[in-house]
C-alpha positions in Angstrom: -110.0 190.1 -157.7 -112.2 187.7 -155.3 -112.0 187.4 -151.4 -112.3 183.9 -150.0 -114.8 183.1 -153.4 -116.9 186.3 -153.3 -117.3 188.1 -156.3 -115.8 191.4 -156.2 -118.1 194.5 -155.4 -119.4 195.6 -158.9 -117.7 199.5 -158.7 -119.5 200.6 -162.6 -121.9 202.9 -160.6 -119.2 204.8 -159.1 -119.4 207.9 -161.5 -116.4 210.2 -160.2 -113.2 209.3 -162.2 -111.3 210.9 -159.0 -113.3 208.7 -156.3 -113.1 205.7 -158.5 -108.5 206.1 -159.0 -108.6 206.8 -155.1 -110.4 203.3 -154.9 -108.5 201.4 -157.9 -104.9 202.8 -156.3 -106.0 201.3 -153.0 -106.9 198.0 -154.3 -103.7 198.0 -155.7 -102.2 198.5 -152.3 -103.8 195.7 -151.2 -107.0 196.5 -149.9 -110.6 195.3 -150.6 -113.5 197.2 -151.2 -116.4 195.5 -149.0 -119.2 197.0 -150.1 -120.8 199.7 -152.5 -123.4 201.4 -150.1 -126.0 204.8 -150.7 -125.7 207.3 -148.2 -127.8 209.9 -147.8 -125.0 212.2 -149.2 -123.6 209.8 -152.0 -123.0 205.9 -153.3 -120.0 205.3 -151.0 -117.4 202.6 -151.4 -116.0 201.2 -147.8 -112.6 200.1 -147.7 -111.5 196.9 -145.8 -108.4 198.8 -144.3 -107.2 202.4 -143.3 -106.1 205.0 -145.8 -102.3 205.1 -146.1 -100.2 208.2 -145.8 -98.7 207.5 -149.2 -101.9 207.4 -150.9 -103.6 210.2 -148.9 -100.3 212.5 -150.2 -100.7 211.1 -153.5 -104.4 212.0 -153.8 -103.9 215.3 -152.2 -101.1 216.3 -155.1 -103.4 214.6 -158.1 -106.9 216.0 -156.8 -106.3 218.7 -155.0 -110.0 220.0 -155.0 -111.1 216.8 -154.3 -113.0 217.1 -150.7 -111.5 215.1 -147.9 -113.5 214.0 -144.5 -112.7 212.5 -141.4 -115.5 210.9 -138.8 -114.9 210.3 -135.3 -117.3 207.7 -135.2 -120.3 207.1 -133.0 -121.3 204.2 -130.3 -122.8 202.5 -133.8 -120.3 203.6 -136.5 -116.8 203.0 -136.7 -114.7 206.5 -137.1 -113.5 207.0 -141.1 -112.0 208.9 -143.3 -112.2 209.2 -147.1 -113.0 211.3 -149.8 -116.1 212.7 -151.5 -117.0 214.3 -154.6 -120.5 214.8 -156.8 -122.3 212.3 -155.0 -119.4 209.5 -154.9 -117.4 208.8 -152.1 -114.5 205.8 -150.9 -114.5 205.5 -147.0 -111.6 204.1 -145.2 -112.0 202.7 -141.8 -109.9 204.7 -138.6 -109.2 202.8 -135.4 -111.1 204.2 -132.4 -109.2 206.6 -129.5 -108.3 204.2 -126.7 -109.0 205.7 -123.7 -106.5 207.2 -121.5 -105.6 205.6 -118.1 -105.9 207.2 -115.2 -103.4 206.2 -112.3 
C-alpha cells in the first residue's frame, strides 16, 4: 500500500516472524510504516501512529515472551514503545507528556 505516491517500505529484511506479524497487524489496522532504520541494537520498523490497546493485548496473548519496551523520549527523540526480538524491532510513537500548569 503506498502513501501519497510513495512506494511502501520494503519489509523483506525483517527476519523475526513475531515482529513481522506485529507490523502486518498494524498495517492491516490502518497504520503505515514510515521507515526501516538500523539502530545500534536492532533493525527498526518505525510506525506512523501509536500502538493500540487492542493490538498490544493481542501481541501479549500471541507472543508472551516478546520483549516490550517503552521510552520516555528526549529533547531530540519522540517517546515511543514497541517490541524487540533477535535484532529486529517495531516502534510506535507515543505522545509527549504535557507539562502540568501550576496556578
